[in-house]
N, C-alpha and C positions, 0 to 999 in steps of 0.2 A: 436270397439276394436282396429282397425287399427290406429285410430286417437290418441288413448292413447299411442300406441306403437311408433308412429311417434314423439309425444311429448317427450316421455321418451328418445328416441334415440337422439333427438336434444339436450335435457338437458345434456345427457351424453357426447356428443361431445363437447358442450361448456365447461363443467367441465374439461374434458381431455385437451382442448386447454389451458384453464387458468392455470391448474396445470403445463403443460409443460413451458408455458410462464414464470411462477413464478420461476420455477427451473432454466430456462436459465438465468434469471436476477440474481438469487442467485449465480450461477456459475460466472457470469461476475462480480458481486460485490466482490467476493472472490479473485479476481485477481486485485490488486490495479493498476497495469499499464493499464490493459484493461479497468477498470472502469474509469480511468482518460481519456483515449481516448474517451470513450463513452460520458463523460461529455463535452469534448471539442467539439465533433461533434454536440452535442445538442446546445451548445452555437452558433456554426456556423449557424445552422439552425435557431435558434432564431433570429439571425441578419436579416434573410430574411423576418421576419414579421414586421420589422421596416422600411417599404418601404416609409414612409412619408405620407401615406394615412390616412385620418381621419376615425375614427370609425363611422359606419352608425348609 
């Protein structure tokens, strides 16, 4: 019974995490200025992956 409860709790925690994450992104996307800043920051981080190293 404990194993079932542990699994159910883990699944619940994951569900809550993703629901909160999705809500946070929806809030961010609803603010055009904030969303543009997010996209700019992503672009800056993407530039770090272009370090000239060949893919293995």
